[in-house]
N, C-alpha and C positions, 0 to 999 in steps of 0.2 A: 474333723470339723468339715461341715458344708457352706456352701455359698455360691457369689461369682466371680468368675475369675476372666482374665484378658490377657491370651498370649502373646508376646512381644517375638516377632519373628522376623529374622533377616533371608534376604533373597539375594545372594552375590550378582547374580547375571540375569537380563530377560529370560523369562521361560514361558513356555503353554504347556499348561498343567492342566489336565483331564480331570475333572470334580465329579467321578461318578457318572449318576444319572443326569447331573445339571451340564454334562459337556465341558469341552475346551474352554479356557480363558487365557489369553495374552497378559502375561503378569510384566510388570517392570521391574528391575532391578531398585532394591529399597526394601523399605521395611513395612511388615503387616501388623494389623492386630487383629486376632481373633478372640470374641465375645463368646462365650459358654457357661453353662451353670454347673455347680457340681451338687446336686440335692438327691442324687439316686445313692445305691449302696457305696462305700467308699469315699463318697464327698472329695474332697480335694486329691484324692488320689488318684482320681482321674487326669490330671496333669502329669502325674508320675509315667503314665501308660502313654501321653501325648508324647513324652521325652524319649519312650524308650520308641515309640514308632520315628520321632525325628533322628535319635541314633542310628537307625537299621536295626535294633533290636527285637521291633515288632512291626511285621509286614501286612498285618491285618489294616483293614480302611472300614470304619464302622462311621464316620462322620466327616462333613466336607475337610474339614482341617488337617485331617490324615493325609488327604491328597497333596497339600500344601507340603505337610511335614514331613514326608515320605520323599519329597525330591531331593536329588543329590545336593542342591544348590542353598538348601536352605539351611537354617540355624535358628535352633531354639532358645534365644537368648535368657528372656526373662518372662517374670509372669508378675500380673498384679491381680490381688483377690479382696472382694470384700466378703468379709467372714457374714455367715447366718444371714444374709439379704440374698433375698433373690430380684436382683437387680438386673438380669442379664438384659432384655428390652431396652429398659431406660438408657443402659450403659451404651447398647449399639446405635439408640435412636441421638444421642448427643453426640458419639463420634462422628457421626454421619453432618453434624451440622460445622464439625472443625476440619475433618478430613477426608479424603476422598474415597467414597463407597466403594464397593466391590460387588456388582450389584448378585442377589441370589443364592449369597454364598453363606449356609449356617443358618438360615433361617426357615427351614422346610415346615418346623414346627409351631410358626407363631405368624404375625401378619408383618413383620420386619422387613424391610427391604434388602435388610444383609446383616451378618453381623462378622462379616470383615472387613476390615477398611486399611488403605495404603496410606504412606507418606514417605516422600524422598529420603527422609533424615531420621534416625532415631531419637534425637533429641525432640524433635517438633512432635513425633506420633507419642514418645512416651507422656511427654506434658499433658497431652489432649485425653490420655488414657487415665493418667492421676485424676485430671479436673472431674472426666465424667465420671470416675467411681466414687470420687468427693462429693459430687453434688447429687447422686443417686441412690447411693447409701446411706445407713444410718451409722456407721463408724467409720475412722478413716481406713483407705487402703493400706495394703501392704504388700508390699514387693518382695521377690525371692528371686534369685538367680538361676542360673541351669549349668 
């Protein structure tokens, strides 16, 4: 299956994280939503790869989110998916209307300002992510835990 996903990631303590060529960002502790697309080979198996980076099983850093996921204070808690719809930028734009954007992360191949967003609490982040997927997608979002 292919589509659009948003990872829900907790950061237990404030951290300075180097995002490859994008440079360092000082991130507050709290919750982060990273929105990506899974339309390449393997589809949503990309999320499994992200989970391996988050668990320390995979040290490769291919995407901006890998730098966040590879930090020892992060936890990949869940993901929200919209199947068969390429709504990555629409979801990211809607999230920027509700929760704090982290400029320039994950959006190097589009005109979006960012695909990474922050909220202090999981509940507010997760609710915003679900609303963004519902309004952008053609079908209800599916949430999975990690």
